[in-house]
mmCIF file of the N, C-alpha and C atoms, coordinates in Angstrom:
data_MODEL
# 
_entry.id   MODEL 
# 
loop_
_atom_site.group_PDB 
_atom_site.id 
_atom_site.type_symbol 
_atom_site.label_atom_id 
_atom_site.label_alt_id 
_atom_site.label_comp_id 
_atom_site.label_asym_id 
_atom_site.label_entity_id 
_atom_site.label_seq_id 
_atom_site.pdbx_PDB_ins_code 
_atom_site.Cartn_x 
_atom_site.Cartn_y 
_atom_site.Cartn_z 
_atom_site.occupancy 
_atom_site.B_iso_or_equiv 
_atom_site.pdbx_formal_charge 
_atom_site.auth_seq_id 
_atom_site.auth_comp_id 
_atom_site.auth_asym_id 
_atom_site.auth_atom_id 
_atom_site.pdbx_PDB_model_num 
ATOM 1   N N  . UNK A 1 1  ? -18.906 -9.558  10.665  1.00 0.00 ? 1  UNK A N  1 
ATOM 2   C CA . UNK A 1 1  ? -19.616 -8.864  9.684   1.00 0.00 ? 1  UNK A CA 1 
ATOM 3   C C  . UNK A 1 1  ? -19.952 -9.837  8.560   1.00 0.00 ? 1  UNK A C  1 
ATOM 4   N N  . UNK A 1 2  ? -21.217 -9.670  8.035   1.00 0.00 ? 2  UNK A N  1 
ATOM 5   C CA . UNK A 1 2  ? -21.616 -10.656 6.972   1.00 0.00 ? 2  UNK A CA 1 
ATOM 6   C C  . UNK A 1 2  ? -21.027 -10.294 5.657   1.00 0.00 ? 2  UNK A C  1 
ATOM 7   N N  . UNK A 1 3  ? -20.905 -11.262 4.836   1.00 0.00 ? 3  UNK A N  1 
ATOM 8   C CA . UNK A 1 3  ? -20.369 -11.114 3.459   1.00 0.00 ? 3  UNK A CA 1 
ATOM 9   C C  . UNK A 1 3  ? -21.519 -10.932 2.508   1.00 0.00 ? 3  UNK A C  1 
ATOM 10  N N  . UNK A 1 4  ? -21.382 -9.997  1.586   1.00 0.00 ? 4  UNK A N  1 
ATOM 11  C CA . UNK A 1 4  ? -22.337 -9.699  0.554   1.00 0.00 ? 4  UNK A CA 1 
ATOM 12  C C  . UNK A 1 4  ? -21.817 -9.874  -0.838  1.00 0.00 ? 4  UNK A C  1 
ATOM 13  N N  . UNK A 1 5  ? -22.577 -10.661 -1.580  1.00 0.00 ? 5  UNK A N  1 
ATOM 14  C CA . UNK A 1 5  ? -22.199 -10.849 -2.990  1.00 0.00 ? 5  UNK A CA 1 
ATOM 15  C C  . UNK A 1 5  ? -22.650 -9.591  -3.803  1.00 0.00 ? 5  UNK A C  1 
ATOM 16  N N  . UNK A 1 6  ? -21.701 -8.819  -4.216  1.00 0.00 ? 6  UNK A N  1 
ATOM 17  C CA . UNK A 1 6  ? -22.037 -7.486  -4.782  1.00 0.00 ? 6  UNK A CA 1 
ATOM 18  C C  . UNK A 1 6  ? -22.858 -7.655  -6.065  1.00 0.00 ? 6  UNK A C  1 
ATOM 19  N N  . UNK A 1 7  ? -22.638 -8.695  -6.989  1.00 0.00 ? 7  UNK A N  1 
ATOM 20  C CA . UNK A 1 7  ? -23.428 -8.888  -8.174  1.00 0.00 ? 7  UNK A CA 1 
ATOM 21  C C  . UNK A 1 7  ? -24.908 -9.159  -7.812  1.00 0.00 ? 7  UNK A C  1 
ATOM 22  N N  . UNK A 1 8  ? -25.139 -10.085 -6.849  1.00 0.00 ? 8  UNK A N  1 
ATOM 23  C CA . UNK A 1 8  ? -26.492 -10.356 -6.370  1.00 0.00 ? 8  UNK A CA 1 
ATOM 24  C C  . UNK A 1 8  ? -27.230 -9.135  -5.817  1.00 0.00 ? 8  UNK A C  1 
ATOM 25  N N  . UNK A 1 9  ? -26.437 -8.384  -5.057  1.00 0.00 ? 9  UNK A N  1 
ATOM 26  C CA . UNK A 1 9  ? -27.067 -7.144  -4.467  1.00 0.00 ? 9  UNK A CA 1 
ATOM 27  C C  . UNK A 1 9  ? -27.452 -6.167  -5.532  1.00 0.00 ? 9  UNK A C  1 
ATOM 28  N N  . UNK A 1 10 ? -26.589 -5.973  -6.575  1.00 0.00 ? 10 UNK A N  1 
ATOM 29  C CA . UNK A 1 10 ? -26.916 -5.098  -7.668  1.00 0.00 ? 10 UNK A CA 1 
ATOM 30  C C  . UNK A 1 10 ? -28.096 -5.556  -8.386  1.00 0.00 ? 10 UNK A C  1 
ATOM 31  N N  . UNK A 1 11 ? -28.208 -6.810  -8.670  1.00 0.00 ? 11 UNK A N  1 
ATOM 32  C CA . UNK A 1 11 ? -29.354 -7.372  -9.377  1.00 0.00 ? 11 UNK A CA 1 
ATOM 33  C C  . UNK A 1 11 ? -30.679 -7.174  -8.648  1.00 0.00 ? 11 UNK A C  1 
ATOM 34  N N  . UNK A 1 12 ? -30.578 -7.381  -7.354  1.00 0.00 ? 12 UNK A N  1 
ATOM 35  C CA . UNK A 1 12 ? -31.791 -7.179  -6.484  1.00 0.00 ? 12 UNK A CA 1 
ATOM 36  C C  . UNK A 1 12 ? -32.241 -5.620  -6.533  1.00 0.00 ? 12 UNK A C  1 
ATOM 37  N N  . UNK A 1 13 ? -31.212 -4.809  -6.358  1.00 0.00 ? 13 UNK A N  1 
ATOM 38  C CA . UNK A 1 13 ? -31.587 -3.348  -6.362  1.00 0.00 ? 13 UNK A CA 1 
ATOM 39  C C  . UNK A 1 13 ? -32.051 -2.845  -7.712  1.00 0.00 ? 13 UNK A C  1 
ATOM 40  N N  . UNK A 1 14 ? -31.579 -3.451  -8.795  1.00 0.00 ? 14 UNK A N  1 
ATOM 41  C CA . UNK A 1 14 ? -32.047 -3.033  -10.080 1.00 0.00 ? 14 UNK A CA 1 
ATOM 42  C C  . UNK A 1 14 ? -33.614 -3.404  -10.212 1.00 0.00 ? 14 UNK A C  1 
ATOM 43  N N  . UNK A 1 15 ? -33.887 -4.601  -9.782  1.00 0.00 ? 15 UNK A N  1 
ATOM 44  C CA . UNK A 1 15 ? -35.409 -4.992  -9.833  1.00 0.00 ? 15 UNK A CA 1 
ATOM 45  C C  . UNK A 1 15 ? -36.193 -4.080  -8.936  1.00 0.00 ? 15 UNK A C  1 
ATOM 46  N N  . UNK A 1 16 ? -35.746 -3.721  -7.751  1.00 0.00 ? 16 UNK A N  1 
ATOM 47  C CA . UNK A 1 16 ? -36.448 -2.981  -6.838  1.00 0.00 ? 16 UNK A CA 1 
ATOM 48  C C  . UNK A 1 16 ? -36.665 -1.520  -7.467  1.00 0.00 ? 16 UNK A C  1 
ATOM 49  N N  . UNK A 1 17 ? -35.575 -0.972  -8.008  1.00 0.00 ? 17 UNK A N  1 
ATOM 50  C CA . UNK A 1 17 ? -35.660 0.371   -8.591  1.00 0.00 ? 17 UNK A CA 1 
ATOM 51  C C  . UNK A 1 17 ? -36.687 0.351   -9.837  1.00 0.00 ? 17 UNK A C  1 
ATOM 52  N N  . UNK A 1 18 ? -36.725 -0.673  -10.564 1.00 0.00 ? 18 UNK A N  1 
ATOM 53  C CA . UNK A 1 18 ? -37.636 -0.777  -11.640 1.00 0.00 ? 18 UNK A CA 1 
ATOM 54  C C  . UNK A 1 18 ? -39.082 -0.837  -11.205 1.00 0.00 ? 18 UNK A C  1 
ATOM 55  N N  . UNK A 1 19 ? -39.405 -1.650  -10.229 1.00 0.00 ? 19 UNK A N  1 
ATOM 56  C CA . UNK A 1 19 ? -40.758 -1.649  -9.711  1.00 0.00 ? 19 UNK A CA 1 
ATOM 57  C C  . UNK A 1 19 ? -41.144 -0.343  -9.031  1.00 0.00 ? 19 UNK A C  1 
ATOM 58  N N  . UNK A 1 20 ? -40.248 0.202   -8.354  1.00 0.00 ? 20 UNK A N  1 
ATOM 59  C CA . UNK A 1 20 ? -40.473 1.489   -7.657  1.00 0.00 ? 20 UNK A CA 1 
ATOM 60  C C  . UNK A 1 20 ? -40.797 2.583   -8.803  1.00 0.00 ? 20 UNK A C  1 
ATOM 61  N N  . UNK A 1 21 ? -40.136 2.571   -9.862  1.00 0.00 ? 21 UNK A N  1 
ATOM 62  C CA . UNK A 1 21 ? -40.319 3.592   -10.926 1.00 0.00 ? 21 UNK A CA 1 
ATOM 63  C C  . UNK A 1 21 ? -41.650 3.350   -11.635 1.00 0.00 ? 21 UNK A C  1 
ATOM 64  N N  . UNK A 1 22 ? -42.014 2.059   -11.798 1.00 0.00 ? 22 UNK A N  1 
ATOM 65  C CA . UNK A 1 22 ? -43.306 1.779   -12.406 1.00 0.00 ? 22 UNK A CA 1 
ATOM 66  C C  . UNK A 1 22 ? -44.429 2.199   -11.554 1.00 0.00 ? 22 UNK A C  1 
ATOM 67  N N  . UNK A 1 23 ? -44.278 2.148   -10.258 1.00 0.00 ? 23 UNK A N  1 
ATOM 68  C CA . UNK A 1 23 ? -45.375 2.497   -9.332  1.00 0.00 ? 23 UNK A CA 1 
ATOM 69  C C  . UNK A 1 23 ? -45.408 4.025   -9.088  1.00 0.00 ? 23 UNK A C  1 
ATOM 70  N N  . UNK A 1 24 ? -44.398 4.726   -9.541  1.00 0.00 ? 24 UNK A N  1 
ATOM 71  C CA . UNK A 1 24 ? -44.313 6.099   -9.354  1.00 0.00 ? 24 UNK A CA 1 
ATOM 72  C C  . UNK A 1 24 ? -44.036 6.574   -7.948  1.00 0.00 ? 24 UNK A C  1 
ATOM 73  N N  . UNK A 1 25 ? -43.161 5.782   -7.301  1.00 0.00 ? 25 UNK A N  1 
ATOM 74  C CA . UNK A 1 25 ? -42.758 6.044   -5.880  1.00 0.00 ? 25 UNK A CA 1 
ATOM 75  C C  . UNK A 1 25 ? -41.439 6.736   -5.803  1.00 0.00 ? 25 UNK A C  1 
ATOM 76  N N  . UNK A 1 26 ? -40.959 7.347   -6.850  1.00 0.00 ? 26 UNK A N  1 
ATOM 77  C CA . UNK A 1 26 ? -39.722 8.075   -6.821  1.00 0.00 ? 26 UNK A CA 1 
ATOM 78  C C  . UNK A 1 26 ? -39.768 9.226   -5.853  1.00 0.00 ? 26 UNK A C  1 
ATOM 79  N N  . UNK A 1 27 ? -38.623 9.517   -5.289  1.00 0.00 ? 27 UNK A N  1 
ATOM 80  C CA . UNK A 1 27 ? -38.561 10.678  -4.462  1.00 0.00 ? 27 UNK A CA 1 
ATOM 81  C C  . UNK A 1 27 ? -38.676 11.941  -5.312  1.00 0.00 ? 27 UNK A C  1 
ATOM 82  N N  . UNK A 1 28 ? -39.514 12.844  -4.799  1.00 0.00 ? 28 UNK A N  1 
ATOM 83  C CA . UNK A 1 28 ? -39.723 14.001  -5.531  1.00 0.00 ? 28 UNK A CA 1 
ATOM 84  C C  . UNK A 1 28 ? -38.584 15.076  -5.383  1.00 0.00 ? 28 UNK A C  1 
ATOM 85  N N  . UNK A 1 29 ? -38.172 15.644  -6.434  1.00 0.00 ? 29 UNK A N  1 
ATOM 86  C CA . UNK A 1 29 ? -37.065 16.589  -6.316  1.00 0.00 ? 29 UNK A CA 1 
ATOM 87  C C  . UNK A 1 29 ? -37.606 17.857  -5.590  1.00 0.00 ? 29 UNK A C  1 
ATOM 88  N N  . UNK A 1 30 ? -36.681 18.636  -5.150  1.00 0.00 ? 30 UNK A N  1 
ATOM 89  C CA . UNK A 1 30 ? -37.061 19.924  -4.511  1.00 0.00 ? 30 UNK A CA 1 
ATOM 90  C C  . UNK A 1 30 ? -37.685 20.823  -5.491  1.00 0.00 ? 30 UNK A C  1 
ATOM 91  N N  . UNK A 1 31 ? -38.665 21.540  -5.004  1.00 0.00 ? 31 UNK A N  1 
ATOM 92  C CA . UNK A 1 31 ? -39.417 22.451  -5.939  1.00 0.00 ? 31 UNK A CA 1 
ATOM 93  C C  . UNK A 1 31 ? -38.689 23.724  -6.160  1.00 0.00 ? 31 UNK A C  1 
ATOM 94  N N  . UNK A 1 32 ? -37.628 23.931  -5.321  1.00 0.00 ? 32 UNK A N  1 
ATOM 95  C CA . UNK A 1 32 ? -36.818 25.164  -5.474  1.00 0.00 ? 32 UNK A CA 1 
ATOM 96  C C  . UNK A 1 32 ? -35.733 24.976  -6.585  1.00 0.00 ? 32 UNK A C  1 
ATOM 97  N N  . UNK A 1 33 ? -35.724 25.838  -7.410  1.00 0.00 ? 33 UNK A N  1 
ATOM 98  C CA . UNK A 1 33 ? -34.731 25.779  -8.529  1.00 0.00 ? 33 UNK A CA 1 
ATOM 99  C C  . UNK A 1 33 ? -33.548 26.674  -8.166  1.00 0.00 ? 33 UNK A C  1 
ATOM 100 N N  . UNK A 1 34 ? -32.386 26.027  -8.201  1.00 0.00 ? 34 UNK A N  1 
ATOM 101 C CA . UNK A 1 34 ? -31.160 26.776  -7.885  1.00 0.00 ? 34 UNK A CA 1 
ATOM 102 C C  . UNK A 1 34 ? -30.430 27.199  -9.103  1.00 0.00 ? 34 UNK A C  1 
ATOM 103 N N  . UNK A 1 35 ? -29.879 28.430  -9.106  1.00 0.00 ? 35 UNK A N  1 
ATOM 104 C CA . UNK A 1 35 ? -29.070 28.858  -10.232 1.00 0.00 ? 35 UNK A CA 1 
ATOM 105 C C  . UNK A 1 35 ? -27.680 28.271  -10.147 1.00 0.00 ? 35 UNK A C  1 
ATOM 106 N N  . UNK A 1 36 ? -26.923 28.287  -11.201 1.00 0.00 ? 36 UNK A N  1 
ATOM 107 C CA . UNK A 1 36 ? -25.601 27.696  -11.183 1.00 0.00 ? 36 UNK A CA 1 
ATOM 108 C C  . UNK A 1 36 ? -24.639 28.263  -10.171 1.00 0.00 ? 36 UNK A C  1 
ATOM 109 N N  . UNK A 1 37 ? -24.666 29.606  -9.938  1.00 0.00 ? 37 UNK A N  1 
ATOM 110 C CA . UNK A 1 37 ? -23.798 30.156  -8.945  1.00 0.00 ? 37 UNK A CA 1 
ATOM 111 C C  . UNK A 1 37 ? -24.152 29.623  -7.566  1.00 0.00 ? 37 UNK A C  1 
ATOM 112 N N  . UNK A 1 38 ? -25.373 29.505  -7.295  1.00 0.00 ? 38 UNK A N  1 
ATOM 113 C CA . UNK A 1 38 ? -25.748 29.047  -5.913  1.00 0.00 ? 38 UNK A CA 1 
ATOM 114 C C  . UNK A 1 38 ? -25.366 27.537  -5.752  1.00 0.00 ? 38 UNK A C  1 
ATOM 115 N N  . UNK A 1 39 ? -25.534 26.787  -6.800  1.00 0.00 ? 39 UNK A N  1 
ATOM 116 C CA . UNK A 1 39 ? -25.246 25.406  -6.837  1.00 0.00 ? 39 UNK A CA 1 
ATOM 117 C C  . UNK A 1 39 ? -23.682 25.199  -6.663  1.00 0.00 ? 39 UNK A C  1 
ATOM 118 N N  . UNK A 1 40 ? -22.890 25.988  -7.373  1.00 0.00 ? 40 UNK A N  1 
ATOM 119 C CA . UNK A 1 40 ? -21.381 25.897  -7.269  1.00 0.00 ? 40 UNK A CA 1 
ATOM 120 C C  . UNK A 1 40 ? -20.959 26.247  -5.854  1.00 0.00 ? 40 UNK A C  1 
ATOM 121 N N  . UNK A 1 41 ? -21.587 27.280  -5.298  1.00 0.00 ? 41 UNK A N  1 
ATOM 122 C CA . UNK A 1 41 ? -21.293 27.702  -3.907  1.00 0.00 ? 41 UNK A CA 1 
ATOM 123 C C  . UNK A 1 41 ? -21.558 26.592  -2.958  1.00 0.00 ? 41 UNK A C  1 
ATOM 124 N N  . UNK A 1 42 ? -22.707 25.960  -3.012  1.00 0.00 ? 42 UNK A N  1 
ATOM 125 C CA . UNK A 1 42 ? -23.054 24.902  -2.119  1.00 0.00 ? 42 UNK A CA 1 
ATOM 126 C C  . UNK A 1 42 ? -22.071 23.689  -2.223  1.00 0.00 ? 42 UNK A C  1 
ATOM 127 N N  . UNK A 1 43 ? -21.656 23.425  -3.486  1.00 0.00 ? 43 UNK A N  1 
ATOM 128 C CA . UNK A 1 43 ? -20.648 22.298  -3.681  1.00 0.00 ? 43 UNK A CA 1 
ATOM 129 C C  . UNK A 1 43 ? -19.299 22.707  -3.038  1.00 0.00 ? 43 UNK A C  1 
ATOM 130 N N  . UNK A 1 44 ? -18.947 23.967  -3.135  1.00 0.00 ? 44 UNK A N  1 
ATOM 131 C CA . UNK A 1 44 ? -17.684 24.453  -2.541  1.00 0.00 ? 44 UNK A CA 1 
ATOM 132 C C  . UNK A 1 44 ? -17.735 24.306  -0.969  1.00 0.00 ? 44 UNK A C  1 
ATOM 133 N N  . UNK A 1 45 ? -18.921 24.644  -0.423  1.00 0.00 ? 45 UNK A N  1 
ATOM 134 C CA . UNK A 1 45 ? -19.081 24.630  1.008   1.00 0.00 ? 45 UNK A CA 1 
ATOM 135 C C  . UNK A 1 45 ? -19.066 23.194  1.494   1.00 0.00 ? 45 UNK A C  1 
ATOM 136 N N  . UNK A 1 46 ? -19.651 22.216  0.767   1.00 0.00 ? 46 UNK A N  1 
ATOM 137 C CA . UNK A 1 46 ? -19.681 20.782  1.099   1.00 0.00 ? 46 UNK A CA 1 
ATOM 138 C C  . UNK A 1 46 ? -18.244 20.293  1.042   1.00 0.00 ? 46 UNK A C  1 
ATOM 139 N N  . UNK A 1 47 ? -17.483 20.614  -0.005  1.00 0.00 ? 47 UNK A N  1 
ATOM 140 C CA . UNK A 1 47 ? -16.062 20.200  -0.098  1.00 0.00 ? 47 UNK A CA 1 
ATOM 141 C C  . UNK A 1 47 ? -15.242 20.712  1.051   1.00 0.00 ? 47 UNK A C  1 
ATOM 142 N N  . UNK A 1 48 ? -15.457 21.947  1.437   1.00 0.00 ? 48 UNK A N  1 
ATOM 143 C CA . UNK A 1 48 ? -14.703 22.586  2.555   1.00 0.00 ? 48 UNK A CA 1 
ATOM 144 C C  . UNK A 1 48 ? -14.984 21.891  3.832   1.00 0.00 ? 48 UNK A C  1 
ATOM 145 N N  . UNK A 1 49 ? -16.260 21.574  4.040   1.00 0.00 ? 49 UNK A N  1 
ATOM 146 C CA . UNK A 1 49 ? -16.736 20.847  5.246   1.00 0.00 ? 49 UNK A CA 1 
ATOM 147 C C  . UNK A 1 49 ? -16.009 19.482  5.329   1.00 0.00 ? 49 UNK A C  1 
ATOM 148 N N  . UNK A 1 50 ? -16.066 18.778  4.229   1.00 0.00 ? 50 UNK A N  1 
ATOM 149 C CA . UNK A 1 50 ? -15.472 17.438  4.168   1.00 0.00 ? 50 UNK A CA 1 
ATOM 150 C C  . UNK A 1 50 ? -13.982 17.514  4.440   1.00 0.00 ? 50 UNK A C  1 
ATOM 151 N N  . UNK A 1 51 ? -13.287 18.519  3.868   1.00 0.00 ? 51 UNK A N  1 
ATOM 152 C CA . UNK A 1 51 ? -11.857 18.626  4.129   1.00 0.00 ? 51 UNK A CA 1 
ATOM 153 C C  . UNK A 1 51 ? -11.572 18.953  5.599   1.00 0.00 ? 51 UNK A C  1 
ATOM 154 N N  . UNK A 1 52 ? -12.457 19.843  6.231   1.00 0.00 ? 52 UNK A N  1 
ATOM 155 C CA . UNK A 1 52 ? -12.291 20.111  7.658   1.00 0.00 ? 52 UNK A CA 1 
ATOM 156 C C  . UNK A 1 52 ? -12.484 18.899  8.545   1.00 0.00 ? 52 UNK A C  1 
ATOM 157 N N  . UNK A 1 53 ? -13.442 18.088  8.157   1.00 0.00 ? 53 UNK A N  1 
ATOM 158 C CA . UNK A 1 53 ? -13.657 16.812  8.897   1.00 0.00 ? 53 UNK A CA 1 
ATOM 159 C C  . UNK A 1 53 ? -12.450 15.927  8.757   1.00 0.00 ? 53 UNK A C  1 
ATOM 160 N N  . UNK A 1 54 ? -11.894 15.824  7.560   1.00 0.00 ? 54 UNK A N  1 
ATOM 161 C CA . UNK A 1 54 ? -10.646 14.991  7.308   1.00 0.00 ? 54 UNK A CA 1 
ATOM 162 C C  . UNK A 1 54 ? -9.533  15.419  8.230   1.00 0.00 ? 54 UNK A C  1 
ATOM 163 N N  . UNK A 1 55 ? -9.355  16.776  8.323   1.00 0.00 ? 55 UNK A N  1 
ATOM 164 C CA . UNK A 1 55 ? -8.276  17.339  9.130   1.00 0.00 ? 55 UNK A CA 1 
ATOM 165 C C  . UNK A 1 55 ? -8.548  17.147  10.595  1.00 0.00 ? 55 UNK A C  1 
ATOM 166 N N  . UNK A 1 56 ? -9.781  17.191  11.045  1.00 0.00 ? 56 UNK A N  1 
ATOM 167 C CA . UNK A 1 56 ? -10.116 16.925  12.462  1.00 0.00 ? 56 UNK A CA 1 
ATOM 168 C C  . UNK A 1 56 ? -10.071 15.491  12.852  1.00 0.00 ? 56 UNK A C  1 
ATOM 169 N N  . UNK A 1 57 ? -10.009 14.581  11.827  1.00 0.00 ? 57 UNK A N  1 
ATOM 170 C CA . UNK A 1 57 ? -10.019 13.168  12.073  1.00 0.00 ? 57 UNK A CA 1 
ATOM 171 C C  . UNK A 1 57 ? -11.473 12.610  12.243  1.00 0.00 ? 57 UNK A C  1 
ATOM 172 N N  . UNK A 1 58 ? -12.438 13.403  11.917  1.00 0.00 ? 58 UNK A N  1 
ATOM 173 C CA . UNK A 1 58 ? -13.841 12.834  12.000  1.00 0.00 ? 58 UNK A CA 1 
ATOM 174 C C  . UNK A 1 58 ? -14.226 11.890  10.784  1.00 0.00 ? 58 UNK A C  1 
ATOM 175 N N  . UNK A 1 59 ? -13.577 12.192  9.690   1.00 0.00 ? 59 UNK A N  1 
ATOM 176 C CA . UNK A 1 59 ? -13.870 11.472  8.431   1.00 0.00 ? 59 UNK A CA 1 
ATOM 177 C C  . UNK A 1 59 ? -12.623 10.898  7.843   1.00 0.00 ? 59 UNK A C  1 
ATOM 178 N N  . UNK A 1 60 ? -12.629 9.579   7.579   1.00 0.00 ? 60 UNK A N  1 
ATOM 179 C CA . UNK A 1 60 ? -11.468 8.883   7.068   1.00 0.00 ? 60 UNK A CA 1 
ATOM 180 C C  . UNK A 1 60 ? -11.868 7.938   5.971   1.00 0.00 ? 60 UNK A C  1 
ATOM 181 N N  . UNK A 1 61 ? -11.150 7.928   4.857   1.00 0.00 ? 61 UNK A N  1 
ATOM 182 C CA . UNK A 1 61 ? -11.420 6.926   3.811   1.00 0.00 ? 61 UNK A CA 1 
ATOM 183 C C  . UNK A 1 61 ? -10.519 5.774   3.945   1.00 0.00 ? 61 UNK A C  1 
ATOM 184 N N  . UNK A 1 62 ? -11.151 4.599   4.205   1.00 0.00 ? 62 UNK A N  1 
ATOM 185 C CA . UNK A 1 62 ? -10.423 3.410   4.526   1.00 0.00 ? 62 UNK A CA 1 
ATOM 186 C C  . UNK A 1 62 ? -10.190 2.515   3.268   1.00 0.00 ? 62 UNK A C  1 
ATOM 187 N N  . UNK A 1 63 ? -11.037 2.706   2.271   1.00 0.00 ? 63 UNK A N  1 
ATOM 188 C CA . UNK A 1 63 ? -10.945 1.874   1.048   1.00 0.00 ? 63 UNK A CA 1 
ATOM 189 C C  . UNK A 1 63 ? -11.878 2.425   0.012   1.00 0.00 ? 63 UNK A C  1 
ATOM 190 N N  . UNK A 1 64 ? -12.019 1.708   -1.138  1.00 0.00 ? 64 UNK A N  1 
ATOM 191 C CA . UNK A 1 64 ? -12.877 2.214   -2.237  1.00 0.00 ? 64 UNK A CA 1 
ATOM 192 C C  . UNK A 1 64 ? -14.359 2.371   -1.782  1.00 0.00 ? 64 UNK A C  1 
ATOM 193 N N  . UNK A 1 65 ? -14.820 1.468   -0.975  1.00 0.00 ? 65 UNK A N  1 
ATOM 194 C CA . UNK A 1 65 ? -16.249 1.602   -0.506  1.00 0.00 ? 65 UNK A CA 1 
ATOM 195 C C  . UNK A 1 65 ? -16.369 1.489   0.999   1.00 0.00 ? 65 UNK A C  1 
ATOM 196 N N  . UNK A 1 66 ? -15.319 1.980   1.709   1.00 0.00 ? 66 UNK A N  1 
ATOM 197 C CA . UNK A 1 66 ? -15.273 1.879   3.135   1.00 0.00 ? 66 UNK A CA 1 
ATOM 198 C C  . UNK A 1 66 ? -14.790 3.252   3.670   1.00 0.00 ? 66 UNK A C  1 
ATOM 199 N N  . UNK A 1 67 ? -15.631 3.799   4.599   1.00 0.00 ? 67 UNK A N  1 
ATOM 200 C CA . UNK A 1 67 ? -15.184 5.001   5.255   1.00 0.00 ? 67 UNK A CA 1 
ATOM 201 C C  . UNK A 1 67 ? -15.456 4.892   6.728   1.00 0.00 ? 67 UNK A C  1 
ATOM 202 N N  . UNK A 1 68 ? -14.870 5.792   7.495   1.00 0.00 ? 68 UNK A N  1 
ATOM 203 C CA . UNK A 1 68 ? -15.111 5.894   8.907   1.00 0.00 ? 68 UNK A CA 1 
ATOM 204 C C  . UNK A 1 68 ? -15.479 7.316   9.204   1.00 0.00 ? 68 UNK A C  1 
ATOM 205 N N  . UNK A 1 69 ? -16.641 7.409   9.821   1.00 0.00 ? 69 UNK A N  1 
ATOM 206 C CA . UNK A 1 69 ? -17.139 8.756   10.168  1.00 0.00 ? 69 UNK A CA 1 
ATOM 207 C C  . UNK A 1 69 ? -17.526 8.808   11.682  1.00 0.00 ? 69 UNK A C  1 
ATOM 208 N N  . UNK A 1 70 ? -16.804 9.586   12.426  1.00 0.00 ? 70 UNK A N  1 
ATOM 209 C CA . UNK A 1 70 ? -17.100 9.689   13.882  1.00 0.00 ? 70 UNK A CA 1 
ATOM 210 C C  . UNK A 1 70 ? -17.980 10.875  14.177  1.00 0.00 ? 70 UNK A C  1 
ATOM 211 N N  . UNK A 1 71 ? -19.140 10.599  14.680  1.00 0.00 ? 71 UNK A N  1 
ATOM 212 C CA . UNK A 1 71 ? -20.115 11.737  14.837  1.00 0.00 ? 71 UNK A CA 1 
ATOM 213 C C  . UNK A 1 71 ? -19.758 12.550  16.093  1.00 0.00 ? 71 UNK A C  1 
ATOM 214 N N  . UNK A 1 72 ? -19.496 11.896  17.183  1.00 0.00 ? 72 UNK A N  1 
ATOM 215 C CA . UNK A 1 72 ? -19.192 12.644  18.503  1.00 0.00 ? 72 UNK A CA 1 
ATOM 216 C C  . UNK A 1 72 ? -17.765 12.428  18.845  1.00 0.00 ? 72 UNK A C  1 
ATOM 217 N N  . UNK A 1 73 ? -16.989 13.510  18.564  1.00 0.00 ? 73 UNK A N  1 
ATOM 218 C CA . UNK A 1 73 ? -15.547 13.377  18.877  1.00 0.00 ? 73 UNK A CA 1 
ATOM 219 C C  . UNK A 1 73 ? -15.134 14.764  19.397  1.00 0.00 ? 73 UNK A C  1 
# 
């Protein structure tokens, strides 16, 4: 596996994001506005799904920026 200098990577990404913003190439947000109750419900469902995956062994946190996710198990 190749080694990545995190500081150089962040500097490159910052420049890329700046150019992208200047050109107006940002991803457009969803046109559907969600109310707070619906938003909270979706967050709860996502958390429950993640916990279920952890219990099944499909999702495992290995470190601060390292995870293991098994799609077909």
